[in-house]
N, C-alpha and C positions, 0 to 999 in steps of 0.2 A: 632687786626686784625690776621688773619692768611693768610698766604700765599699759595694758592694751585697751585700745578706744576701737567700738565700732558704729558705725554712723549708718545712716539711711535703712534701704531694707535689710542691710544686715544687723542691724541693731534691734530690727523687728523680729527676724528669723530666728535670731539666737535669744532674743529675750533680755538681753543686758546691753548697757553701754559701754561699761570699763571694767575692769579686772586687772589682778597685778599677780604676775606669774614669776617664777624665779628661772632665769634663762642659764641654759648650759653654755659653758665658755666656748667662744667661736660661734657662735647662732648666726645664720643669715635669716634674713626675712622669708624665704624660702622654704628653710628647715623650721620657724617658728609655725609658718603655716601649715607644713605637713604633720607637725608633732599636735597642731590645734584639730586636724583631721582624724585624728588617732583617738580621740573622744567619743567617736561616732555620731548619731545625729543629733542636734540638728547641724552640728558643726561640720560633719562631713559631706554634706550637701553645701552646705553655705560658701564652704571655703575651697570646695574641690579644684582642683588643677584646672577643669575646662571653663570655670567660673572667672569671667572677667573681673579681678578685684585688683584696686588699686592700694600701695601702702603708701605712708609717710613714716618717717623715723625722725624723731624732736620736730615734728612740721615742717619738714624737708621732703618731697617726693622721694621714693626709695626704687632702688631695682631689686629685684628676687635675690641678688648675691650682696646687696649691701648688709654689713654688720649690725647687730645688735647686742648691745654691750648693758649691763647692770644699769639702772637709772634712767635708761631712755624710755620714751613714751613713743609706741607704736600704732599706729590708727590705721585701719582697713577700711576702706569703703569704696562703694562700687564708682564706675566711672558717670560723669554727669554730663548729661546732654541737654543743650538748650535750645531755644528757639527765636 
């Protein structure tokens, strides 16, 4: 199982902050995001490809092609702006 965490506006839009799912072998961050979009709304809109969403695997910034394995923690969050 992998633990998914959603932060900031994603947490608000999805109505949850954490869940666990079973990944397919060789899953990447991009594939995981695409899979979540197949759930329909609100996932499809919140995690759509055109949305600027960052990801971290085991608390380290991840690229779309980063691998996700059983036991990993994957976090999705919007970019942070400061001032």
